[in-house]
C-alpha positions in Angstrom: -107.4 85.2 72.9 -109.1 81.8 73.0 -109.9 81.9 69.3 -106.2 82.9 68.6 -105.0 79.9 70.6 -107.4 77.6 68.8 -106.2 78.8 65.4 -102.6 78.4 66.5 -103.3 74.9 67.7 -105.0 74.0 64.5 -102.1 75.4 62.5 -99.6 73.3 64.5 -101.7 70.2 64.0 -101.9 70.8 60.3 -98.1 71.3 60.1 -97.5 68.2 62.1 -99.7 66.1 59.8 -98.0 67.6 56.7 -94.6 66.8 58.0 -95.5 63.3 59.3 -97.1 62.2 56.0 -94.8 59.8 54.2 -93.4 60.7 50.8 -94.7 58.5 47.9 -92.5 55.6 47.0 -90.3 55.8 43.9 -91.6 52.5 42.7 -95.3 53.3 43.0 -97.8 51.6 40.7 -98.6 53.3 37.4 -100.9 52.6 34.5 -99.5 52.7 30.9 -101.5 52.4 27.7 -99.7 50.7 24.9 -100.8 51.2 21.3 -100.2 48.5 18.7 -100.9 48.2 15.0 -101.1 44.5 14.3 -101.4 41.2 16.1 -97.6 40.7 15.5 -96.9 43.9 17.4 -99.2 42.8 20.2 -97.4 39.5 20.6 -94.0 41.2 20.6 -95.2 43.7 23.3 -96.6 40.8 25.4 -93.2 39.0 25.1 -91.4 42.1 26.3 -93.7 42.6 29.3 -93.3 38.9 30.3 -89.5 39.2 30.0 -89.6 42.3 32.3 -91.6 40.4 34.9 -89.3 37.4 34.6 -86.3 39.7 35.2 -87.9 40.8 38.5 -87.7 37.3 40.0 -90.0 35.9 42.7 -92.8 33.5 42.3 -95.8 33.6 40.1 -99.1 31.9 40.4 -101.4 31.3 37.4 -105.0 30.6 38.1 -107.6 28.9 35.8 -109.9 31.4 34.1 -113.3 31.3 35.7 -116.6 32.9 34.7 -119.7 33.9 36.5 -123.2 33.8 35.2 -125.4 36.9 35.3 -128.5 36.8 37.4 -131.4 39.1 36.6 -133.1 40.0 40.0 -136.5 40.4 38.3 -136.5 36.8 37.1 -136.0 35.5 40.7 -138.5 37.8 42.3 -136.2 39.8 44.5 -137.5 43.2 45.5 -134.8 45.8 45.4 
């Protein structure tokens, strides 16, 4: 009887978690791969993407491109 009650309790908990889980948003993020044949096609695709972002509104921040140097741990005598 105890094992039956434990199984029922676990089943109820699982059902509660399944019902309480939120549905995925309609505007969830996605990744799209775009193929292009020439540099001209690429520039046109970039203009279209920028126009779509501009249509959304809001603010944009552009940051200066930065780079990091690669450090070889063997050259600086770090034991890993």
